[in-house]
BADRENBA-243815 format. One record per atom (N, C-alpha, C, O): residue in one letter; atom name; x, y, z. Coordinates in nm, 2 decimals. Example, Ala and Ser with C-alpha at 12.3 -4.5 7.8 and 13.67 -1.06 7.14 Angstrom:
2
 residu atome   east  north     up
      a     N   1.32  -0.57   0.78
      a    CA   1.23  -0.45   0.78
      a     C   1.32  -0.33   0.78
      a     O   1.42  -0.33   0.85
      s     N   1.28  -0.22   0.71
      s    CA   1.37  -0.11   0.71
      s     C   1.29   0.00   0.79
      s     O   1.34   0.11   0.80
# end
This chain:
121
 residu atome   east  north     up
      m     N   0.09  -0.10  -0.03
      m    CA   0.01   0.00  -0.02
      m     C   0.09   0.12   0.00
      m     O   0.19   0.11   0.07
      n     N   0.05   0.22  -0.06
      n    CA   0.15   0.36  -0.10
      n     C   0.12   0.44   0.01
      n     O   0.19   0.54   0.00
      g     N   0.04   0.43   0.10
      g    CA   0.02   0.51   0.21
      g     C  -0.05   0.63   0.19
      g     O  -0.06   0.70   0.29
      s     N  -0.12   0.67   0.06
      s    CA  -0.18   0.76   0.02
      s     C  -0.35   0.73   0.07
      s     O  -0.44   0.82   0.09
      r     N  -0.35   0.61   0.09
      r    CA  -0.52   0.58   0.12
      r     C  -0.50   0.52   0.25
      r     O  -0.40   0.46   0.28
      m     N  -0.61   0.53   0.33
      m    CA  -0.61   0.44   0.44
      m     C  -0.73   0.39   0.44
      m     O  -0.82   0.45   0.39
      i     N  -0.74   0.27   0.51
      i    CA  -0.87   0.18   0.52
      i     C  -0.92   0.19   0.66
      i     O  -0.85   0.15   0.75
      d     N  -1.01   0.23   0.69
      d    CA  -1.08   0.21   0.83
      d     C  -1.13   0.07   0.87
      d     O  -1.23   0.02   0.84
      n     N  -1.04   0.03   0.94
      n    CA  -1.07  -0.12   0.98
      n     C  -1.14  -0.11   1.13
      n     O  -1.14  -0.21   1.20
      d     N  -1.20  -0.01   1.16
      d    CA  -1.29   0.01   1.30
      d     C  -1.39  -0.10   1.25
      d     O  -1.43  -0.12   1.14
      p     N  -1.41  -0.18   1.37
      p    CA  -1.53  -0.28   1.36
      p     C  -1.67  -0.21   1.34
      p     O  -1.77  -0.25   1.28
      a     N  -1.66  -0.08   1.42
      a    CA  -1.80  -0.05   1.43
      a     C  -1.83   0.05   1.28
      a     O  -1.92   0.13   1.26
      t     N  -1.74   0.02   1.19
      t    CA  -1.76   0.09   1.04
      t     C  -1.74  -0.01   0.93
      t     O  -1.70  -0.12   0.95
      s     N  -1.79   0.04   0.82
      s    CA  -1.76  -0.04   0.72
      s     C  -1.79   0.05   0.58
      s     O  -1.90   0.10   0.56
      s     N  -1.69   0.05   0.50
      s    CA  -1.69   0.14   0.38
      s     C  -1.81   0.11   0.29
      s     O  -1.85   0.00   0.29
      s     N  -1.85   0.18   0.24
      s    CA  -1.97   0.17   0.14
      s     C  -1.92   0.11   0.00
      s     O  -1.99   0.04  -0.06
      r     N  -1.78   0.14  -0.04
      r    CA  -1.71   0.11  -0.16
      r     C  -1.67  -0.07  -0.16
      r     O  -1.60  -0.13  -0.07
      i     N  -1.72  -0.11  -0.25
      i    CA  -1.66  -0.26  -0.24
      i     C  -1.53  -0.30  -0.24
      i     O  -1.49  -0.40  -0.19
      e     N  -1.45  -0.18  -0.33
      e    CA  -1.31  -0.20  -0.32
      e     C  -1.25  -0.19  -0.20
      e     O  -1.15  -0.26  -0.17
      d     N  -1.30  -0.10  -0.11
      d    CA  -1.26  -0.10   0.04
      d     C  -1.28  -0.21   0.14
      d     O  -1.20  -0.24   0.23
      r     N  -1.39  -0.27   0.11
      r    CA  -1.40  -0.40   0.17
      r     C  -1.34  -0.53   0.13
      r     O  -1.31  -0.63   0.20
      w     N  -1.31  -0.49  -0.01
      w    CA  -1.23  -0.62  -0.05
      w     C  -1.08  -0.62  -0.01
      w     O  -1.02  -0.72   0.01
      l     N  -1.02  -0.49   0.00
      l    CA  -0.90  -0.46   0.09
      l     C  -0.91  -0.52   0.22
      l     O  -0.82  -0.60   0.24
      d     N  -1.00  -0.50   0.30
      d    CA  -1.02  -0.53   0.44
      d     C  -1.02  -0.68   0.44
      d     O  -0.96  -0.73   0.54
      l     N  -1.06  -0.73   0.36
      l    CA  -1.08  -0.88   0.36
      l     C  -0.94  -0.97   0.33
      l     O  -0.93  -1.08   0.37
      q     N  -0.85  -0.89   0.26
      q    CA  -0.73  -0.93   0.25
      q     C  -0.62  -0.95   0.38
      q     O  -0.51  -1.01   0.37
      e     N  -0.68  -0.88   0.47
      e    CA  -0.57  -0.86   0.62
      e     C  -0.60  -0.98   0.68
      e     O  -0.54  -0.99   0.79
      w     N  -0.70  -1.10   0.63
      w    CA  -0.75  -1.22   0.68
      w     C  -0.68  -1.32   0.57
      w     O  -0.68  -1.30   0.45
      n     N  -0.64  -1.45   0.65
      n    CA  -0.64  -1.56   0.57
      n     C  -0.67  -1.72   0.63
      n     O  -0.69  -1.72   0.75
      r     N  -0.67  -1.80   0.58
      r    CA  -0.71  -1.94   0.63
      r     C  -0.63  -1.95   0.76
      r     O  -0.67  -1.98   0.87
      h     N  -0.52  -1.92   0.74
      h    CA  -0.41  -1.97   0.85
      h     C  -0.47  -1.88   0.98
      h     O  -0.50  -1.93   1.10
      k     N  -0.50  -1.75   0.95
      k    CA  -0.53  -1.68   1.09
      k     C  -0.71  -1.73   1.11
      k     O  -0.76  -1.71   1.23
      g     N  -0.77  -1.77   1.01
      g    CA  -0.91  -1.84   1.06
      g     C  -0.86  -1.93   1.14
      g     O  -0.90  -1.93   1.26
      e     N  -0.78  -2.03   1.11
      e    CA  -0.73  -2.14   1.20
      e     C  -0.71  -2.10   1.33
      e     O  -0.77  -2.16   1.43
      l     N  -0.62  -2.00   1.34
      l    CA  -0.57  -1.96   1.47
      l     C  -0.71  -1.89   1.57
      l     O  -0.73  -1.91   1.69
      l     N  -0.79  -1.82   1.50
      l    CA  -0.92  -1.77   1.57
      l     C  -0.98  -1.89   1.63
      l     O  -1.01  -1.91   1.75
      a     N  -1.02  -1.98   1.51
      a    CA  -1.11  -2.09   1.55
      a     C  -1.05  -2.16   1.69
      a     O  -1.12  -2.19   1.79
      s     N  -0.92  -2.18   1.69
      s    CA  -0.85  -2.26   1.80
      s     C  -0.88  -2.18   1.95
      s     O  -0.92  -2.22   2.05
      k     N  -0.84  -2.06   1.92
      k    CA  -0.90  -1.98   2.03
      k     C  -1.08  -1.98   2.07
      k     O  -1.11  -1.94   2.18
      e     N  -1.14  -2.02   1.99
      e    CA  -1.26  -2.00   2.01
      e     C  -1.32  -2.17   2.06
      e     O  -1.42  -2.20   2.11
      g     N  -1.21  -2.23   2.04
      g    CA  -1.24  -2.40   2.08
      g     C  -1.31  -2.47   1.96
      g     O  -1.38  -2.56   1.98
      v     N  -1.28  -2.43   1.83
      v    CA  -1.36  -2.50   1.72
      v     C  -1.25  -2.56   1.64
      v     O  -1.15  -2.48   1.63
      r     N  -1.25  -2.66   1.58
      r    CA  -1.20  -2.73   1.50
      r     C  -1.24  -2.74   1.35
      r     O  -1.33  -2.82   1.31
      l     N  -1.18  -2.65   1.26
      l    CA  -1.25  -2.62   1.15
      l     C  -1.25  -2.75   1.03
      l     O  -1.15  -2.82   1.02
      t     N  -1.36  -2.76   0.97
      t    CA  -1.38  -2.88   0.88
      t     C  -1.45  -2.77   0.75
      t     O  -1.50  -2.66   0.75
      a     N  -1.43  -2.86   0.66
      a    CA  -1.50  -2.84   0.50
      a     C  -1.60  -2.74   0.53
      a     O  -1.61  -2.63   0.47
      m     N  -1.70  -2.78   0.63
      m    CA  -1.85  -2.77   0.64
      m     C  -1.83  -2.62   0.70
      m     O  -1.89  -2.52   0.65
      h     N  -1.75  -2.59   0.81
      h    CA  -1.71  -2.45   0.87
      h     C  -1.65  -2.35   0.75
      h     O  -1.69  -2.23   0.75
      w     N  -1.57  -2.40   0.67
      w    CA  -1.54  -2.33   0.57
      w     C  -1.63  -2.28   0.48
      w     O  -1.61  -2.16   0.43
      e     N  -1.73  -2.35   0.44
      e    CA  -1.85  -2.30   0.37
      e     C  -1.92  -2.21   0.43
      e     O  -1.97  -2.12   0.35
      v     N  -1.94  -2.20   0.55
      v    CA  -2.01  -2.08   0.62
      v     C  -1.91  -1.96   0.63
      v     O  -1.95  -1.85   0.60
      i     N  -1.79  -1.98   0.66
      i    CA  -1.73  -1.88   0.67
      i     C  -1.70  -1.81   0.54
      i     O  -1.70  -1.69   0.54
      d     N  -1.68  -1.87   0.43
      d    CA  -1.70  -1.83   0.29
      d     C  -1.80  -1.74   0.25
      d     O  -1.79  -1.63   0.20
      f     N  -1.91  -1.81   0.29
      f    CA  -2.05  -1.72   0.29
      f     C  -2.03  -1.61   0.34
      f     O  -2.02  -1.51   0.27
      l     N  -2.02  -1.59   0.49
      l    CA  -2.01  -1.49   0.57
      l     C  -1.90  -1.40   0.47
      l     O  -1.95  -1.29   0.43
      r     N  -1.80  -1.42   0.45
      r    CA  -1.70  -1.31   0.37
      r     C  -1.76  -1.24   0.25
      r     O  -1.76  -1.12   0.23
      g     N  -1.82  -1.37   0.18
      g    CA  -1.88  -1.32   0.05
      g     C  -2.00  -1.23   0.10
      g     O  -2.02  -1.12   0.03
      y     N  -2.06  -1.25   0.17
      y    CA  -2.18  -1.17   0.21
      y     C  -2.15  -1.01   0.27
      y     O  -2.22  -0.92   0.24
      y     N  -2.05  -1.02   0.34
      y    CA  -1.98  -0.88   0.39
      y     C  -1.94  -0.82   0.25
      y     O  -1.97  -0.70   0.22
      l     N  -1.85  -0.90   0.18
      l    CA  -1.80  -0.80   0.05
      l     C  -1.91  -0.76  -0.02
      l     O  -1.89  -0.65  -0.08
      r     N  -2.04  -0.82  -0.03
      r    CA  -2.12  -0.75  -0.13
      r     C  -2.20  -0.68  -0.06
      r     O  -2.25  -0.59  -0.11
      n     N  -2.23  -0.71   0.08
      n    CA  -2.36  -0.61   0.15
      n     C  -2.27  -0.50   0.22
      n     O  -2.30  -0.38   0.22
      g     N  -2.13  -0.54   0.29
      g    CA  -2.08  -0.46   0.36
      g     C  -2.12  -0.49   0.50
      g     O  -2.17  -0.60   0.52
      r     N  -2.11  -0.41   0.62
      r    CA  -2.16  -0.44   0.75
      r     C  -2.31  -0.46   0.77
      r     O  -2.38  -0.37   0.73
      a     N  -2.36  -0.54   0.81
      a    CA  -2.50  -0.55   0.79
      a     C  -2.57  -0.45   0.90
      a     O  -2.50  -0.38   0.98
      d     N  -2.72  -0.44   0.91
      d    CA  -2.78  -0.37   1.00
      d     C  -2.80  -0.43   1.11
      d     O  -2.81  -0.36   1.21
      s     N  -2.81  -0.56   1.13
      s    CA  -2.80  -0.65   1.24
      s     C  -2.78  -0.76   1.22
      s     O  -2.79  -0.82   1.11
      g     N  -2.76  -0.82   1.35
      g    CA  -2.70  -0.97   1.36
      g     C  -2.81  -1.06   1.28
      g     O  -2.78  -1.14   1.20
      r     N  -2.93  -1.05   1.31
      r    CA  -3.08  -1.08   1.27
      r     C  -3.07  -1.10   1.10
      r     O  -3.11  -1.20   1.04
      e     N  -3.01  -0.97   1.04
      e    CA  -3.03  -1.00   0.89
      e     C  -2.94  -1.09   0.82
      e     O  -2.97  -1.15   0.72
      v     N  -2.79  -1.10   0.91
      v    CA  -2.70  -1.21   0.87
      v     C  -2.75  -1.33   0.89
      v     O  -2.76  -1.40   0.79
      a     N  -2.80  -1.38   1.03
      a    CA  -2.88  -1.50   1.08
      a     C  -2.99  -1.54   0.97
      a     O  -2.99  -1.66   0.94
      v     N  -3.08  -1.44   0.92
      v    CA  -3.17  -1.49   0.82
      v     C  -3.06  -1.54   0.69
      v     O  -3.06  -1.66   0.65
      a     N  -2.99  -1.45   0.63
      a    CA  -2.92  -1.51   0.50
      a     C  -2.87  -1.65   0.54
      a     O  -2.90  -1.75   0.48
      l     N  -2.80  -1.65   0.65
      l    CA  -2.75  -1.80   0.66
      l     C  -2.84  -1.89   0.67
      l     O  -2.82  -1.99   0.60
      d     N  -2.95  -1.89   0.75
      d    CA  -3.04  -1.99   0.75
      d     C  -3.09  -2.02   0.60
      d     O  -3.11  -2.13   0.57
      r     N  -3.11  -1.91   0.52
      r    CA  -3.16  -1.94   0.39
      r     C  -3.05  -2.00   0.30
      r     O  -3.09  -2.06   0.20
      a     N  -2.93  -1.98   0.34
      a    CA  -2.81  -2.02   0.23
      a     C  -2.80  -2.18   0.26
      a     O  -2.78  -2.26   0.17
      f     N  -2.83  -2.23   0.41
      f    CA  -2.78  -2.34   0.46
      f     C  -2.91  -2.44   0.48
      f     O  -2.89  -2.55   0.52
      i     N  -3.03  -2.40   0.44
      i    CA  -3.16  -2.47   0.48
      i     C  -3.13  -2.60   0.44
      i     O  -3.16  -2.69   0.52
      s     N  -3.08  -2.64   0.32
      s    CA  -3.10  -2.79   0.29
      s     C  -3.02  -2.89   0.37
      s     O  -3.03  -3.01   0.37
      q     N  -2.91  -2.81   0.44
      q    CA  -2.81  -2.90   0.53
      q     C  -2.87  -2.90   0.68
      q     O  -2.82  -2.97   0.76
      g     N  -2.98  -2.80   0.70
      g    CA  -3.05  -2.81   0.85
      g     C  -3.09  -2.67   0.89
      g     O  -3.18  -2.65   0.97
      g     N  -3.03  -2.57   0.83
      g    CA  -3.07  -2.44   0.85
      g     C  -2.98  -2.40   1.00
      g     O  -2.86  -2.42   1.01
      k     N  -3.07  -2.36   1.08
      k    CA  -3.02  -2.32   1.21
      k     C  -2.97  -2.40   1.29
      k     O  -2.88  -2.37   1.36
      k     N  -3.02  -2.52   1.29
      k    CA  -2.95  -2.65   1.35
      k     C  -2.82  -2.65   1.34
      k     O  -2.72  -2.62   1.41
      y     N  -2.82  -2.69   1.20
      y    CA  -2.68  -2.72   1.12
      y     C  -2.59  -2.63   1.18
      y     O  -2.49  -2.67   1.24
      l     N  -2.63  -2.48   1.16
      l    CA  -2.51  -2.39   1.17
      l     C  -2.46  -2.38   1.33
      l     O  -2.35  -2.36   1.36
      y     N  -2.59  -2.40   1.42
      y    CA  -2.54  -2.42   1.57
      y     C  -2.46  -2.50   1.60
      y     O  -2.37  -2.48   1.69
      r     N  -2.47  -2.64   1.51
      r    CA  -2.36  -2.74   1.55
      r     C  -2.24  -2.72   1.52
      r     O  -2.15  -2.78   1.58
      l     N  -2.22  -2.62   1.43
      l    CA  -2.06  -2.59   1.38
      l     C  -2.02  -2.50   1.45
      l     O  -1.91  -2.49   1.49
      f     N  -2.12  -2.39   1.47
      f    CA  -2.06  -2.26   1.58
      f     C  -2.17  -2.25   1.70
      f     O  -2.27  -2.18   1.72
      p     N  -2.11  -2.33   1.79
      p    CA  -2.22  -2.32   1.93
      p     C  -2.24  -2.19   1.99
      p     O  -2.34  -2.16   2.05
      d     N  -2.13  -2.10   1.97
      d    CA  -2.14  -1.99   2.04
      d     C  -2.22  -1.88   1.93
      d     O  -2.22  -1.76   1.95
      g     N  -2.28  -1.93   1.82
      g    CA  -2.37  -1.87   1.74
      g     C  -2.31  -1.85   1.60
      g     O  -2.20  -1.80   1.60
      p     N  -2.37  -1.88   1.49
      p    CA  -2.30  -1.86   1.37
      p     C  -2.28  -1.73   1.31
      p     O  -2.21  -1.71   1.20
      v     N  -2.34  -1.63   1.37
      v    CA  -2.32  -1.51   1.30
      v     C  -2.21  -1.45   1.41
      v     O  -2.11  -1.40   1.35
      a     N  -2.21  -1.45   1.55
      a    CA  -2.11  -1.38   1.61
      a     C  -1.96  -1.46   1.61
      a     O  -1.85  -1.41   1.58
      q     N  -1.99  -1.60   1.64
      q    CA  -1.88  -1.66   1.64
      q     C  -1.81  -1.69   1.47
      q     O  -1.69  -1.67   1.45
      g     N  -1.90  -1.75   1.38
      g    CA  -1.85  -1.73   1.24
      g     C  -1.81  -1.60   1.20
      g     O  -1.73  -1.61   1.11
      s     N  -1.83  -1.50   1.24
      s    CA  -1.79  -1.37   1.20
      s     C  -1.65  -1.37   1.26
      s     O  -1.55  -1.35   1.18
      r     N  -1.64  -1.38   1.41
      r    CA  -1.51  -1.37   1.45
      r     C  -1.41  -1.43   1.41
      r     O  -1.31  -1.36   1.40
      i     N  -1.42  -1.57   1.37
      i    CA  -1.32  -1.63   1.29
      i     C  -1.31  -1.60   1.15
      i     O  -1.22  -1.66   1.09
      a     N  -1.40  -1.53   1.08
      a    CA  -1.39  -1.49   0.94
      a     C  -1.32  -1.37   0.95
      a     O  -1.26  -1.33   0.84
      g     N  -1.31  -1.31   1.05
      g    CA  -1.23  -1.16   1.05
      g     C  -1.30  -1.05   1.02
      g     O  -1.26  -0.96   0.95
      l     N  -1.42  -1.09   1.07
      l    CA  -1.53  -0.99   0.99
      l     C  -1.56  -0.88   1.12
      l     O  -1.52  -0.91   1.23
      p     N  -1.63  -0.77   1.09
      p    CA  -1.66  -0.70   1.20
      p     C  -1.79  -0.74   1.26
      p     O  -1.85  -0.79   1.17
      l     N  -1.85  -0.74   1.37
      l    CA  -1.95  -0.81   1.42
      l     C  -2.06  -0.73   1.37
      l     O  -2.03  -0.61   1.35
      p     N  -2.17  -0.75   1.33
      p    CA  -2.32  -0.65   1.31
      p     C  -2.34  -0.61   1.43
      p     O  -2.31  -0.67   1.53
      p     N  -2.42  -0.51   1.41
      p    CA  -2.46  -0.46   1.56
      p     C  -2.56  -0.55   1.62
      p     O  -2.62  -0.63   1.55
      f     N  -2.57  -0.54   1.75
      f    CA  -2.65  -0.63   1.82
      f     C  -2.61  -0.75   1.84
      f     O  -2.68  -0.83   1.91
      t     N  -2.49  -0.79   1.80
      t    CA  -2.41  -0.91   1.83
      t     C  -2.30  -0.93   1.92
      t     O  -2.24  -1.04   1.92
      e     N  -2.28  -0.83   2.00
      e    CA  -2.17  -0.80   2.08
      e     C  -2.19  -0.90   2.20
      e     O  -2.10  -0.95   2.26
      d     N  -2.34  -0.95   2.24
      d    CA  -2.35  -1.02   2.36
      d     C  -2.32  -1.14   2.34
      d     O  -2.37  -1.19   2.25
      e     N  -2.23  -1.21   2.41
      e    CA  -2.16  -1.35   2.37
      e     C  -2.32  -1.46   2.35
      e     O  -2.31  -1.57   2.29
      s     N  -2.43  -1.43   2.37
      s    CA  -2.52  -1.50   2.38
      s     C  -2.61  -1.50   2.27
      s     O  -2.69  -1.59   2.26
      f     N  -2.59  -1.39   2.18
      f    CA  -2.66  -1.39   2.06
      f     C  -2.64  -1.50   1.97
      f     O  -2.54  -1.55   1.93
      g     N  -2.76  -1.52   1.95
      g    CA  -2.79  -1.68   1.84
      g     C  -2.73  -1.79   1.93
      g     O  -2.65  -1.86   1.88
      s     N  -2.76  -1.79   2.04
      s    CA  -2.70  -1.92   2.12
      s     C  -2.81  -1.95   2.25
      s     O  -2.91  -1.87   2.27
      s     N  -2.79  -2.05   2.33
      s    CA  -2.92  -2.07   2.41
      s     C  -2.88  -2.04   2.54
      s     O  -2.93  -2.09   2.64
      l     N  -2.78  -1.96   2.55
      l    CA  -2.74  -1.91   2.68
      l     C  -2.83  -1.80   2.74
      l     O  -2.81  -1.75   2.85
# end
C-alpha cells in the first residue's frame, strides 16, 4: 500500500465501497482463521469453511449488516438444505453470526456483541 489511502478497519464501521471492503478482507487468511477458531475452541472442517466463505462473501457484497438478525436470516436461507439454524449452531455453538464472524475476521454486526447472541445461553 502506498500510504496515500488508509482503510478504516474499525469494526464499528464499514466502507460503502466494495473496493475498500475487498482490501479489508485481504488482512485475513485461512491460517489466521484456523488460529482464531482454535482460540474459540472450534476445529474447522470443510463445512465450517463453507459458512465462513459465505459470511465473507456476504460482507463483501453487502458491507456491514444492519443487524445480526439480517445475517442470521441470510445464513439460514443459504444452509437450509443442510438443516438451517440447527446445522449452523452445531458448527458454531456460540452462534453462527457472532462466532462465525469472529473466526472469519469480520466486524460483528450490531446487536451481536452479547456472547449469547444466537445461542441458548
